[in-house]
CHARMM internal coordinates of N, CA and C (Angstrom, degrees):
IC EDIT
DIST 1 N 1 CA 1.3852
DIST 1 CA 1 C 1.4930
ANGL 1 N 1 CA 1 C 111.67
DIST 1 C 2 N 1.3980
ANGL 1 CA 1 C 2 N 114.34
DIHE 1 N 1 CA 1 C 2 N 138.78
DIST 2 N 2 CA 1.4490
ANGL 1 C 2 N 2 CA 118.09
DIHE 1 CA 1 C 2 N 2 CA 176.31
DIST 2 CA 2 C 1.5877
ANGL 2 N 2 CA 2 C 109.49
DIHE 1 C 2 N 2 CA 2 C -121.21
DIST 2 C 3 N 1.2601
ANGL 2 CA 2 C 3 N 113.07
DIHE 2 N 2 CA 2 C 3 N 141.02
DIST 3 N 3 CA 1.4213
ANGL 2 C 3 N 3 CA 117.01
DIHE 2 CA 2 C 3 N 3 CA 176.86
DIST 3 CA 3 C 1.5256
ANGL 3 N 3 CA 3 C 111.99
DIHE 2 C 3 N 3 CA 3 C -122.68
DIST 3 C 4 N 1.3828
ANGL 3 CA 3 C 4 N 107.08
DIHE 3 N 3 CA 3 C 4 N 132.61
DIST 4 N 4 CA 1.4631
ANGL 3 C 4 N 4 CA 116.59
DIHE 3 CA 3 C 4 N 4 CA -179.76
DIST 4 CA 4 C 1.4419
ANGL 4 N 4 CA 4 C 113.12
DIHE 3 C 4 N 4 CA 4 C -114.33
DIST 4 C 5 N 1.2888
ANGL 4 CA 4 C 5 N 117.95
DIHE 4 N 4 CA 4 C 5 N 135.14
DIST 5 N 5 CA 1.4955
ANGL 4 C 5 N 5 CA 123.08
DIHE 4 CA 4 C 5 N 5 CA 173.86
DIST 5 CA 5 C 1.4982
ANGL 5 N 5 CA 5 C 110.44
DIHE 4 C 5 N 5 CA 5 C -89.49
DIST 5 C 6 N 1.2903
ANGL 5 CA 5 C 6 N 113.66
DIHE 5 N 5 CA 5 C 6 N 133.00
DIST 6 N 6 CA 1.4374
ANGL 5 C 6 N 6 CA 126.23
DIHE 5 CA 5 C 6 N 6 CA 178.07
DIST 6 CA 6 C 1.5677
ANGL 6 N 6 CA 6 C 112.58
DIHE 5 C 6 N 6 CA 6 C -91.34
DIST 6 C 7 N 1.4186
ANGL 6 CA 6 C 7 N 109.10
DIHE 6 N 6 CA 6 C 7 N 152.05
DIST 7 N 7 CA 1.4788
ANGL 6 C 7 N 7 CA 112.01
DIHE 6 CA 6 C 7 N 7 CA 179.06
DIST 7 CA 7 C 1.4426
ANGL 7 N 7 CA 7 C 118.56
DIHE 6 C 7 N 7 CA 7 C -56.86
DIST 7 C 8 N 1.3567
ANGL 7 CA 7 C 8 N 116.34
DIHE 7 N 7 CA 7 C 8 N -20.14
DIST 8 N 8 CA 1.5321
ANGL 7 C 8 N 8 CA 125.53
DIHE 7 CA 7 C 8 N 8 CA -178.28
DIST 8 CA 8 C 1.6245
ANGL 8 N 8 CA 8 C 107.43
DIHE 7 C 8 N 8 CA 8 C -92.26
DIST 8 C 9 N 1.3109
ANGL 8 CA 8 C 9 N 117.62
DIHE 8 N 8 CA 8 C 9 N 13.43
DIST 9 N 9 CA 1.5010
ANGL 8 C 9 N 9 CA 126.06
DIHE 8 CA 8 C 9 N 9 CA -179.18
DIST 9 CA 9 C 1.5406
ANGL 9 N 9 CA 9 C 113.58
DIHE 8 C 9 N 9 CA 9 C 71.20
DIST 9 C 10 N 1.3693
ANGL 9 CA 9 C 10 N 110.71
DIHE 9 N 9 CA 9 C 10 N 6.67
DIST 10 N 10 CA 1.6031
ANGL 9 C 10 N 10 CA 113.65
DIHE 9 CA 9 C 10 N 10 CA 173.42
DIST 10 CA 10 C 1.3306
ANGL 10 N 10 CA 10 C 104.12
DIHE 9 C 10 N 10 CA 10 C -79.48
DIST 10 C 11 N 1.4290
ANGL 10 CA 10 C 11 N 114.91
DIHE 10 N 10 CA 10 C 11 N 176.95
DIST 11 N 11 CA 1.4128
ANGL 10 C 11 N 11 CA 131.67
DIHE 10 CA 10 C 11 N 11 CA 177.46
DIST 11 CA 11 C 1.4964
ANGL 11 N 11 CA 11 C 112.14
DIHE 10 C 11 N 11 CA 11 C -132.92
DIST 11 C 12 N 1.3445
ANGL 11 CA 11 C 12 N 112.13
DIHE 11 N 11 CA 11 C 12 N 153.17
DIST 12 N 12 CA 1.4269
ANGL 11 C 12 N 12 CA 118.23
DIHE 11 CA 11 C 12 N 12 CA 172.38
DIST 12 CA 12 C 1.5948
ANGL 12 N 12 CA 12 C 103.87
DIHE 11 C 12 N 12 CA 12 C -132.99
DIST 12 C 13 N 1.3734
ANGL 12 CA 12 C 13 N 114.18
DIHE 12 N 12 CA 12 C 13 N 142.44
DIST 13 N 13 CA 1.4243
ANGL 12 C 13 N 13 CA 115.27
DIHE 12 CA 12 C 13 N 13 CA 175.43
DIST 13 CA 13 C 1.4759
ANGL 13 N 13 CA 13 C 110.00
DIHE 12 C 13 N 13 CA 13 C -122.43
DIST 13 C 14 N 1.4453
ANGL 13 CA 13 C 14 N 117.36
DIHE 13 N 13 CA 13 C 14 N 132.46
DIST 14 N 14 CA 1.3342
ANGL 13 C 14 N 14 CA 121.17
DIHE 13 CA 13 C 14 N 14 CA 179.38
DIST 14 CA 14 C 1.5303
ANGL 14 N 14 CA 14 C 109.79
DIHE 13 C 14 N 14 CA 14 C -107.20
DIST 14 C 15 N 1.4277
ANGL 14 CA 14 C 15 N 121.16
DIHE 14 N 14 CA 14 C 15 N 142.98
DIST 15 N 15 CA 1.2775
ANGL 14 C 15 N 15 CA 124.89
DIHE 14 CA 14 C 15 N 15 CA 177.77
DIST 15 CA 15 C 1.4333
ANGL 15 N 15 CA 15 C 113.41
DIHE 14 C 15 N 15 CA 15 C -138.85
DIST 15 C 16 N 1.3268
ANGL 15 CA 15 C 16 N 121.28
DIHE 15 N 15 CA 15 C 16 N 155.35
DIST 16 N 16 CA 1.4720
ANGL 15 C 16 N 16 CA 116.99
DIHE 15 CA 15 C 16 N 16 CA 173.51
DIST 16 CA 16 C 1.5504
ANGL 16 N 16 CA 16 C 116.14
DIHE 15 C 16 N 16 CA 16 C -65.16
DIST 16 C 17 N 1.2199
ANGL 16 CA 16 C 17 N 114.88
DIHE 16 N 16 CA 16 C 17 N 148.45
DIST 17 N 17 CA 1.4366
ANGL 16 C 17 N 17 CA 117.22
DIHE 16 CA 16 C 17 N 17 CA -177.42
DIST 17 CA 17 C 1.5916
ANGL 17 N 17 CA 17 C 109.17
DIHE 16 C 17 N 17 CA 17 C -73.20
DIST 17 C 18 N 1.3021
ANGL 17 CA 17 C 18 N 119.84
DIHE 17 N 17 CA 17 C 18 N 149.61
DIST 18 N 18 CA 1.4001
ANGL 17 C 18 N 18 CA 123.17
DIHE 17 CA 17 C 18 N 18 CA 176.94
DIST 18 CA 18 C 1.4322
ANGL 18 N 18 CA 18 C 111.91
DIHE 17 C 18 N 18 CA 18 C -135.21
DIST 18 C 19 N 1.3786
ANGL 18 CA 18 C 19 N 112.23
DIHE 18 N 18 CA 18 C 19 N 155.97
DIST 19 N 19 CA 1.5351
ANGL 18 C 19 N 19 CA 118.29
DIHE 18 CA 18 C 19 N 19 CA 179.59
DIST 19 CA 19 C 1.6239
ANGL 19 N 19 CA 19 C 113.78
DIHE 18 C 19 N 19 CA 19 C -50.74
DIST 19 C 20 N 1.3638
ANGL 19 CA 19 C 20 N 118.48
DIHE 19 N 19 CA 19 C 20 N -21.89
DIST 20 N 20 CA 1.4813
ANGL 19 C 20 N 20 CA 113.64
DIHE 19 CA 19 C 20 N 20 CA 176.34
DIST 20 CA 20 C 1.4563
ANGL 20 N 20 CA 20 C 105.83
DIHE 19 C 20 N 20 CA 20 C -77.85
DIST 20 C 21 N 1.2015
ANGL 20 CA 20 C 21 N 128.37
DIHE 20 N 20 CA 20 C 21 N -9.32
DIST 21 N 21 CA 1.4943
ANGL 20 C 21 N 21 CA 125.64
DIHE 20 CA 20 C 21 N 21 CA 176.51
DIST 21 CA 21 C 1.5832
ANGL 21 N 21 CA 21 C 114.41
DIHE 20 C 21 N 21 CA 21 C -75.94
DIST 21 C 22 N 1.2792
ANGL 21 CA 21 C 22 N 113.73
DIHE 21 N 21 CA 21 C 22 N -12.25
DIST 22 N 22 CA 1.4424
ANGL 21 C 22 N 22 CA 119.74
DIHE 21 CA 21 C 22 N 22 CA -174.57
DIST 22 CA 22 C 1.5424
ANGL 22 N 22 CA 22 C 116.36
DIHE 21 C 22 N 22 CA 22 C -46.46
DIST 22 C 23 N 1.4119
ANGL 22 CA 22 C 23 N 117.97
DIHE 22 N 22 CA 22 C 23 N -46.13
DIST 23 N 23 CA 1.4320
ANGL 22 C 23 N 23 CA 117.36
DIHE 22 CA 22 C 23 N 23 CA 177.35
DIST 23 CA 23 C 1.5342
ANGL 23 N 23 CA 23 C 116.05
DIHE 22 C 23 N 23 CA 23 C -63.38
DIST 23 C 24 N 1.3488
ANGL 23 CA 23 C 24 N 114.87
DIHE 23 N 23 CA 23 C 24 N -38.95
DIST 24 N 24 CA 1.4375
ANGL 23 C 24 N 24 CA 122.19
DIHE 23 CA 23 C 24 N 24 CA -179.41
DIST 24 CA 24 C 1.5159
ANGL 24 N 24 CA 24 C 109.85
DIHE 23 C 24 N 24 CA 24 C -66.20
DIST 24 C 25 N 1.2745
ANGL 24 CA 24 C 25 N 119.56
DIHE 24 N 24 CA 24 C 25 N -47.25
DIST 25 N 25 CA 1.4921
ANGL 24 C 25 N 25 CA 126.97
DIHE 24 CA 24 C 25 N 25 CA 175.31
DIST 25 CA 25 C 1.4563
ANGL 25 N 25 CA 25 C 109.21
DIHE 24 C 25 N 25 CA 25 C -54.66
DIST 25 C 26 N 1.2725
ANGL 25 CA 25 C 26 N 121.54
DIHE 25 N 25 CA 25 C 26 N -53.87
DIST 26 N 26 CA 1.4248
ANGL 25 C 26 N 26 CA 130.87
DIHE 25 CA 25 C 26 N 26 CA -176.73
DIST 26 CA 26 C 1.5663
ANGL 26 N 26 CA 26 C 110.69
DIHE 25 C 26 N 26 CA 26 C -57.00
DIST 26 C 27 N 1.3704
ANGL 26 CA 26 C 27 N 110.21
DIHE 26 N 26 CA 26 C 27 N -44.67
DIST 27 N 27 CA 1.5283
ANGL 26 C 27 N 27 CA 117.33
DIHE 26 CA 26 C 27 N 27 CA 176.33
DIST 27 CA 27 C 1.5002
ANGL 27 N 27 CA 27 C 109.29
DIHE 26 C 27 N 27 CA 27 C -64.22
DIST 27 C 28 N 1.3116
ANGL 27 CA 27 C 28 N 122.49
DIHE 27 N 27 CA 27 C 28 N -43.71
DIST 28 N 28 CA 1.5028
ANGL 27 C 28 N 28 CA 130.45
DIHE 27 CA 27 C 28 N 28 CA -175.83
DIST 28 CA 28 C 1.5858
ANGL 28 N 28 CA 28 C 104.34
DIHE 27 C 28 N 28 CA 28 C -55.93
DIST 28 C 29 N 1.4341
ANGL 28 CA 28 C 29 N 113.11
DIHE 28 N 28 CA 28 C 29 N -58.66
DIST 29 N 29 CA 1.3620
ANGL 28 C 29 N 29 CA 115.18
DIHE 28 CA 28 C 29 N 29 CA -177.59
DIST 29 CA 29 C 1.5520
ANGL 29 N 29 CA 29 C 116.29
DIHE 28 C 29 N 29 CA 29 C -68.59
DIST 29 C 30 N 1.3823
ANGL 29 CA 29 C 30 N 121.62
DIHE 29 N 29 CA 29 C 30 N -33.98
DIST 30 N 30 CA 1.3679
ANGL 29 C 30 N 30 CA 117.59
DIHE 29 CA 29 C 30 N 30 CA 171.69
DIST 30 CA 30 C 1.3779
ANGL 30 N 30 CA 30 C 121.71
DIHE 29 C 30 N 30 CA 30 C -74.21
DIST 30 C 31 N 1.4298
ANGL 30 CA 30 C 31 N 120.60
DIHE 30 N 30 CA 30 C 31 N -6.83
DIST 31 N 31 CA 1.6032
ANGL 30 C 31 N 31 CA 117.40
DIHE 30 CA 30 C 31 N 31 CA 174.41
DIST 31 CA 31 C 1.5460
ANGL 31 N 31 CA 31 C 101.76
DIHE 30 C 31 N 31 CA 31 C -112.45
DIST 31 C 32 N 1.3258
ANGL 31 CA 31 C 32 N 123.87
DIHE 31 N 31 CA 31 C 32 N 9.19
DIST 32 N 32 CA 1.4189
ANGL 31 C 32 N 32 CA 121.62
DIHE 31 CA 31 C 32 N 32 CA 178.66
DIST 32 CA 32 C 1.5061
ANGL 32 N 32 CA 32 C 109.65
DIHE 31 C 32 N 32 CA 32 C -75.32
DIST 32 C 33 N 1.3902
ANGL 32 CA 32 C 33 N 121.19
DIHE 32 N 32 CA 32 C 33 N 141.33
DIST 33 N 33 CA 1.4588
ANGL 32 C 33 N 33 CA 121.40
DIHE 32 CA 32 C 33 N 33 CA 179.87
DIST 33 CA 33 C 1.5309
ANGL 33 N 33 CA 33 C 107.92
DIHE 32 C 33 N 33 CA 33 C -57.45
DIST 33 C 34 N 1.4076
ANGL 33 CA 33 C 34 N 108.62
DIHE 33 N 33 CA 33 C 34 N 149.09
DIST 34 N 34 CA 1.5755
ANGL 33 C 34 N 34 CA 117.69
DIHE 33 CA 33 C 34 N 34 CA -177.53
DIST 34 CA 34 C 1.5455
ANGL 34 N 34 CA 34 C 109.99
DIHE 33 C 34 N 34 CA 34 C -57.46
DIST 34 C 35 N 1.2780
ANGL 34 CA 34 C 35 N 117.86
DIHE 34 N 34 CA 34 C 35 N -38.42
DIST 35 N 35 CA 1.4345
ANGL 34 C 35 N 35 CA 118.43
DIHE 34 CA 34 C 35 N 35 CA 177.49
DIST 35 CA 35 C 1.5816
ANGL 35 N 35 CA 35 C 111.73
DIHE 34 C 35 N 35 CA 35 C -59.29
DIST 35 C 36 N 1.2107
ANGL 35 CA 35 C 36 N 119.37
DIHE 35 N 35 CA 35 C 36 N -45.49
DIST 36 N 36 CA 1.4492
ANGL 35 C 36 N 36 CA 125.45
DIHE 35 CA 35 C 36 N 36 CA 177.73
DIST 36 CA 36 C 1.5114
ANGL 36 N 36 CA 36 C 111.67
DIHE 35 C 36 N 36 CA 36 C -53.54
DIST 36 C 37 N 1.3726
ANGL 36 CA 36 C 37 N 118.06
DIHE 36 N 36 CA 36 C 37 N -48.86
DIST 37 N 37 CA 1.3298
ANGL 36 C 37 N 37 CA 125.09
DIHE 36 CA 36 C 37 N 37 CA 179.79
DIST 37 CA 37 C 1.5238
ANGL 37 N 37 CA 37 C 110.65
DIHE 36 C 37 N 37 CA 37 C -66.49
DIST 37 C 38 N 1.3841
ANGL 37 CA 37 C 38 N 117.23
DIHE 37 N 37 CA 37 C 38 N -39.33
DIST 38 N 38 CA 1.4929
ANGL 37 C 38 N 38 CA 113.67
DIHE 37 CA 37 C 38 N 38 CA 173.62
DIST 38 CA 38 C 1.4207
ANGL 38 N 38 CA 38 C 113.04
DIHE 37 C 38 N 38 CA 38 C -65.34
DIST 38 C 39 N 1.2650
ANGL 38 CA 38 C 39 N 125.83
DIHE 38 N 38 CA 38 C 39 N -36.30
DIST 39 N 39 CA 1.4248
ANGL 38 C 39 N 39 CA 123.97
DIHE 38 CA 38 C 39 N 39 CA 179.23
DIST 39 CA 39 C 1.6049
ANGL 39 N 39 CA 39 C 110.07
DIHE 38 C 39 N 39 CA 39 C -72.18
DIST 39 C 40 N 1.1912
ANGL 39 CA 39 C 40 N 120.22
DIHE 39 N 39 CA 39 C 40 N -25.45
DIST 40 N 40 CA 1.5367
ANGL 39 C 40 N 40 CA 121.02
DIHE 39 CA 39 C 40 N 40 CA -175.93
DIST 40 CA 40 C 1.6042
ANGL 40 N 40 CA 40 C 101.29
DIHE 39 C 40 N 40 CA 40 C -86.32
DIST 40 C 41 N 1.1934
ANGL 40 CA 40 C 41 N 120.66
DIHE 40 N 40 CA 40 C 41 N -46.36
DIST 41 N 41 CA 1.5099
ANGL 40 C 41 N 41 CA 117.27
DIHE 40 CA 40 C 41 N 41 CA -174.98
DIST 41 CA 41 C 1.4595
ANGL 41 N 41 CA 41 C 121.59
DIHE 40 C 41 N 41 CA 41 C -107.50
DIST 41 C 42 N 1.3890
ANGL 41 CA 41 C 42 N 113.72
DIHE 41 N 41 CA 41 C 42 N 4.84
DIST 42 N 42 CA 1.4605
ANGL 41 C 42 N 42 CA 121.93
DIHE 41 CA 41 C 42 N 42 CA 175.69
DIST 42 CA 42 C 1.5934
ANGL 42 N 42 CA 42 C 108.54
DIHE 41 C 42 N 42 CA 42 C 55.30
DIST 42 C 43 N 1.0783
ANGL 42 CA 42 C 43 N 119.14
DIHE 42 N 42 CA 42 C 43 N 22.23
DIST 43 N 43 CA 1.5289
ANGL 42 C 43 N 43 CA 119.43
DIHE 42 CA 42 C 43 N 43 CA 174.08
DIST 43 CA 43 C 1.6269
ANGL 43 N 43 CA 43 C 107.93
DIHE 42 C 43 N 43 CA 43 C -149.63
DIST 43 C 44 N 1.2852
ANGL 43 CA 43 C 44 N 120.53
DIHE 43 N 43 CA 43 C 44 N 146.86
DIST 44 N 44 CA 1.4289
ANGL 43 C 44 N 44 CA 115.62
DIHE 43 CA 43 C 44 N 44 CA 178.38
DIST 44 CA 44 C 1.5264
ANGL 44 N 44 CA 44 C 114.69
DIHE 43 C 44 N 44 CA 44 C -77.19
DIST 44 C 45 N 1.3213
ANGL 44 CA 44 C 45 N 114.57
DIHE 44 N 44 CA 44 C 45 N 120.03
DIST 45 N 45 CA 1.4810
ANGL 44 C 45 N 45 CA 125.92
DIHE 44 CA 44 C 45 N 45 CA -175.75
DIST 45 CA 45 C 1.5287
ANGL 45 N 45 CA 45 C 107.84
DIHE 44 C 45 N 45 CA 45 C -114.84
DIST 45 C 46 N 1.2650
ANGL 45 CA 45 C 46 N 118.98
DIHE 45 N 45 CA 45 C 46 N 144.04
DIST 46 N 46 CA 1.3869
ANGL 45 C 46 N 46 CA 121.25
DIHE 45 CA 45 C 46 N 46 CA 176.20
DIST 46 CA 46 C 1.5597
ANGL 46 N 46 CA 46 C 109.72
DIHE 45 C 46 N 46 CA 46 C -103.57
DIST 46 C 47 N 1.3075
ANGL 46 CA 46 C 47 N 116.57
DIHE 46 N 46 CA 46 C 47 N -40.78
DIST 47 N 47 CA 1.4318
ANGL 46 C 47 N 47 CA 126.53
DIHE 46 CA 46 C 47 N 47 CA -178.91
DIST 47 CA 47 C 1.6200
ANGL 47 N 47 CA 47 C 111.99
DIHE 46 C 47 N 47 CA 47 C -145.33
DIST 47 C 48 N 1.3276
ANGL 47 CA 47 C 48 N 113.06
DIHE 47 N 47 CA 47 C 48 N 152.36
DIST 48 N 48 CA 1.5044
ANGL 47 C 48 N 48 CA 113.11
DIHE 47 CA 47 C 48 N 48 CA 170.68
DIST 48 CA 48 C 1.5109
ANGL 48 N 48 CA 48 C 106.52
DIHE 47 C 48 N 48 CA 48 C -102.23
DIST 48 C 49 N 1.2428
ANGL 48 CA 48 C 49 N 115.55
DIHE 48 N 48 CA 48 C 49 N 133.10
DIST 49 N 49 CA 1.4487
ANGL 48 C 49 N 49 CA 121.86
DIHE 48 CA 48 C 49 N 49 CA 173.57
DIST 49 CA 49 C 1.5446
ANGL 49 N 49 CA 49 C 111.76
DIHE 48 C 49 N 49 CA 49 C -74.68
DIST 49 C 50 N 1.3592
ANGL 49 CA 49 C 50 N 118.60
DIHE 49 N 49 CA 49 C 50 N 162.73
DIST 50 N 50 CA 1.4632
ANGL 49 C 50 N 50 CA 121.79
DIHE 49 CA 49 C 50 N 50 CA 175.79
DIST 50 CA 50 C 1.5421
ANGL 50 N 50 CA 50 C 107.50
DIHE 49 C 50 N 50 CA 50 C -55.94
DIST 50 C 51 N 1.3046
ANGL 50 CA 50 C 51 N 114.31
DIHE 50 N 50 CA 50 C 51 N -42.46
DIST 51 N 51 CA 1.5694
ANGL 50 C 51 N 51 CA 118.88
DIHE 50 CA 50 C 51 N 51 CA -179.80
DIST 51 CA 51 C 1.6201
ANGL 51 N 51 CA 51 C 108.00
DIHE 50 C 51 N 51 CA 51 C -58.36
DIST 51 C 52 N 1.2747
ANGL 51 CA 51 C 52 N 115.74
DIHE 51 N 51 CA 51 C 52 N -37.43
DIST 52 N 52 CA 1.4190
ANGL 51 C 52 N 52 CA 114.62
DIHE 51 CA 51 C 52 N 52 CA -179.60
DIST 52 CA 52 C 1.5744
ANGL 52 N 52 CA 52 C 114.83
DIHE 51 C 52 N 52 CA 52 C -75.50
DIST 52 C 53 N 1.4004
ANGL 52 CA 52 C 53 N 114.76
DIHE 52 N 52 CA 52 C 53 N -29.87
DIST 53 N 53 CA 1.4761
ANGL 52 C 53 N 53 CA 123.21
DIHE 52 CA 52 C 53 N 53 CA -177.23
DIST 53 CA 53 C 1.5808
ANGL 53 N 53 CA 53 C 108.04
DIHE 52 C 53 N 53 CA 53 C -79.99
DIST 53 C 54 N 1.2986
ANGL 53 CA 53 C 54 N 114.02
DIHE 53 N 53 CA 53 C 54 N -39.68
DIST 54 N 54 CA 1.4793
ANGL 53 C 54 N 54 CA 114.64
DIHE 53 CA 53 C 54 N 54 CA -174.55
DIST 54 CA 54 C 1.5189
ANGL 54 N 54 CA 54 C 115.79
DIHE 53 C 54 N 54 CA 54 C -49.32
DIST 54 C 55 N 1.3896
ANGL 54 CA 54 C 55 N 124.42
DIHE 54 N 54 CA 54 C 55 N -49.13
DIST 55 N 55 CA 1.3113
ANGL 54 C 55 N 55 CA 119.90
DIHE 54 CA 54 C 55 N 55 CA -179.24
DIST 55 CA 55 C 1.5340
ANGL 55 N 55 CA 55 C 115.78
DIHE 54 C 55 N 55 CA 55 C -62.27
DIST 55 C 56 N 1.3689
ANGL 55 CA 55 C 56 N 113.81
DIHE 55 N 55 CA 55 C 56 N -21.38
DIST 56 N 56 CA 1.4902
ANGL 55 C 56 N 56 CA 118.20
DIHE 55 CA 55 C 56 N 56 CA 175.70
DIST 56 CA 56 C 1.5488
ANGL 56 N 56 CA 56 C 113.80
DIHE 55 C 56 N 56 CA 56 C -70.11
DIST 56 C 57 N 1.1892
ANGL 56 CA 56 C 57 N 112.95
DIHE 56 N 56 CA 56 C 57 N -19.68
DIST 57 N 57 CA 1.5945
ANGL 56 C 57 N 57 CA 115.46
DIHE 56 CA 56 C 57 N 57 CA -179.71
DIST 57 CA 57 C 1.5510
ANGL 57 N 57 CA 57 C 116.40
DIHE 56 C 57 N 57 CA 57 C -116.41
DIST 57 C 58 N 1.4148
ANGL 57 CA 57 C 58 N 115.89
DIHE 57 N 57 CA 57 C 58 N -8.92
DIST 58 N 58 CA 1.4040
ANGL 57 C 58 N 58 CA 121.08
DIHE 57 CA 57 C 58 N 58 CA 175.20
DIST 58 CA 58 C 1.5513
ANGL 58 N 58 CA 58 C 111.32
DIHE 57 C 58 N 58 CA 58 C -95.24
DIST 58 C 59 N 1.2373
ANGL 58 CA 58 C 59 N 113.93
DIHE 58 N 58 CA 58 C 59 N 72.15
DIST 59 N 59 CA 1.4887
ANGL 58 C 59 N 59 CA 123.84
DIHE 58 CA 58 C 59 N 59 CA -173.89
DIST 59 CA 59 C 1.4498
ANGL 59 N 59 CA 59 C 111.61
DIHE 58 C 59 N 59 CA 59 C -92.10
DIST 59 C 60 N 1.3592
ANGL 59 CA 59 C 60 N 112.39
DIHE 59 N 59 CA 59 C 60 N 126.62
DIST 60 N 60 CA 1.4974
ANGL 59 C 60 N 60 CA 117.52
DIHE 59 CA 59 C 60 N 60 CA 176.69
DIST 60 CA 60 C 1.6025
ANGL 60 N 60 CA 60 C 103.41
DIHE 59 C 60 N 60 CA 60 C -87.49
DIST 60 C 61 N 1.3266
ANGL 60 CA 60 C 61 N 113.19
DIHE 60 N 60 CA 60 C 61 N 116.71
DIST 61 N 61 CA 1.5419
ANGL 60 C 61 N 61 CA 120.86
DIHE 60 CA 60 C 61 N 61 CA -169.09
DIST 61 CA 61 C 1.6017
ANGL 61 N 61 CA 61 C 106.05
DIHE 60 C 61 N 61 CA 61 C -68.87
DIST 61 C 62 N 1.3799
ANGL 61 CA 61 C 62 N 121.83
DIHE 61 N 61 CA 61 C 62 N -23.95
DIST 62 N 62 CA 1.4711
ANGL 61 C 62 N 62 CA 122.73
DIHE 61 CA 61 C 62 N 62 CA -176.65
DIST 62 CA 62 C 1.5196
ANGL 62 N 62 CA 62 C 107.60
DIHE 61 C 62 N 62 CA 62 C -74.63
DIST 62 C 63 N 1.4406
ANGL 62 CA 62 C 63 N 111.35
DIHE 62 N 62 CA 62 C 63 N -43.65
DIST 63 N 63 CA 1.4910
ANGL 62 C 63 N 63 CA 113.27
DIHE 62 CA 62 C 63 N 63 CA -171.09
DIST 63 CA 63 C 1.4325
ANGL 63 N 63 CA 63 C 111.32
DIHE 62 C 63 N 63 CA 63 C -100.97
DIST 63 C 64 N 1.3092
ANGL 63 CA 63 C 64 N 125.33
DIHE 63 N 63 CA 63 C 64 N -15.58
DIST 64 N 64 CA 1.4489
ANGL 63 C 64 N 64 CA 117.89
DIHE 63 CA 63 C 64 N 64 CA -168.55
DIST 64 CA 64 C 1.5341
ANGL 64 N 64 CA 64 C 113.78
DIHE 63 C 64 N 64 CA 64 C -126.47
DIST 64 C 65 N 1.3047
ANGL 64 CA 64 C 65 N 121.24
DIHE 64 N 64 CA 64 C 65 N 5.05
DIST 65 N 65 CA 1.4702
ANGL 64 C 65 N 65 CA 119.66
DIHE 64 CA 64 C 65 N 65 CA 171.83
DIST 65 CA 65 C 1.3984
ANGL 65 N 65 CA 65 C 116.46
DIHE 64 C 65 N 65 CA 65 C -103.07
DIST 65 C 66 N 1.3037
ANGL 65 CA 65 C 66 N 120.82
DIHE 65 N 65 CA 65 C 66 N 135.74
DIST 66 N 66 CA 1.3879
ANGL 65 C 66 N 66 CA 127.62
DIHE 65 CA 65 C 66 N 66 CA 179.78
DIST 66 CA 66 C 1.6802
ANGL 66 N 66 CA 66 C 109.90
DIHE 65 C 66 N 66 CA 66 C -84.81
DIST 66 C 67 N 1.2352
ANGL 66 CA 66 C 67 N 112.87
DIHE 66 N 66 CA 66 C 67 N 139.09
DIST 67 N 67 CA 1.5575
ANGL 66 C 67 N 67 CA 117.00
DIHE 66 CA 66 C 67 N 67 CA 172.77
DIST 67 CA 67 C 1.5077
ANGL 67 N 67 CA 67 C 114.17
DIHE 66 C 67 N 67 CA 67 C -73.68
DIST 67 C 68 N 1.1998
ANGL 67 CA 67 C 68 N 122.50
DIHE 67 N 67 CA 67 C 68 N 168.34
DIST 68 N 68 CA 1.4280
ANGL 67 C 68 N 68 CA 115.47
DIHE 67 CA 67 C 68 N 68 CA 171.05
DIST 68 CA 68 C 1.5268
ANGL 68 N 68 CA 68 C 109.60
DIHE 67 C 68 N 68 CA 68 C -117.08
END
COOR INIT
IC SEED 1 N 1 CA 1 C
IC BUILD
């Protein structure tokens, strides 16, 4: 986890995604405006299935994570 201090004295914390995040990620995509999904996926999507969300949360930290 990495914590950043903001100019307004606030903080944000970033952490790696985990399989437990799947429901939250699915909800975020499934409630996003249609235009946002079109710009992200370049195709009109109405919803993401769990098969489409799963690869987003099943990250191999050796192959798929960037260092800072």
